N, C-alpha and C positions, 0 to 999 in steps of 0.2 A: 948669182943673186946674193944680195947682202942680207944680213939678218933681219932688217926692218921689213924687207919685201916678203921674206919667208913668214914672219910673224903676221903680217897683214893677210897673206894668203891663208894661213892657218885660221885666222879669225873668220874669213869668208867661208871657208869650208865648214867650220864649226856651226855657223848660222844655217848654212844650206842643209847639212845633215840633221841638225836638231829641229829643223822645221818640216822636213819631208815625212819622217816617221809619225810624229803626232798629227799631222794633217790627214794622213791616210787613216790613222786610228780614229780620229774624230768623225770622219766620213762614215766609217763602218759602224761606229757607235750610234750616230744619228740615224742611219739607215735601219739598224736593228731595232732601235727604240720606236721609230715610226711604224715599222712592221708590227711590233708587239702591241702598240696602241690601236692599230687597225684591227688586229685580231681580238683584243679584249679592251674595248672602250671603257669599261668600268674600272680598269686598273691604270688608266692613263695618268692619274695624279701621282701614284707611286712610281710608275715608270719614268715620268718626267723628272721627279726629284732625284731619283737614282742616276739618271742620265746627266743631270747638271753636275752632280758630285763627280761622276766619272770624267766628264769633260774638263772639269777644273784640275783634276789630278793629271790628266793627259797634257793639259796646257802647261803644267809645271815643268815638264821636260823641255819645252821650248824656252821657258824663262831661264832654266839652268844653262842652256846653250848660249843664250844672250849674255848671261853673266860671265861665262867663260870667255866669250868674244870681247867683252868690255875689258876683262882682265888682260887679255892678250894685247889689245890696242893700247892700253895704258903703259905697256912696256916699251912701246915705240917712242923714241925721244926725238 
């Protein structure tokens, strides 16, 4: 394998790994928030706001992976 192929493979693995973890975390976060809202409907507004902030922070991990993949792809000439 030449270096361009290895760099392309590294970019693909970066996207795959940086997507799997946050996807699982977002599912668990949404599940827990919905269960909490079902138990305490009066706190739904606070739970929803906190969940949205948490999901944004989790999504940042995927964006970092995408950024690294772009940086790797830019090295391929």
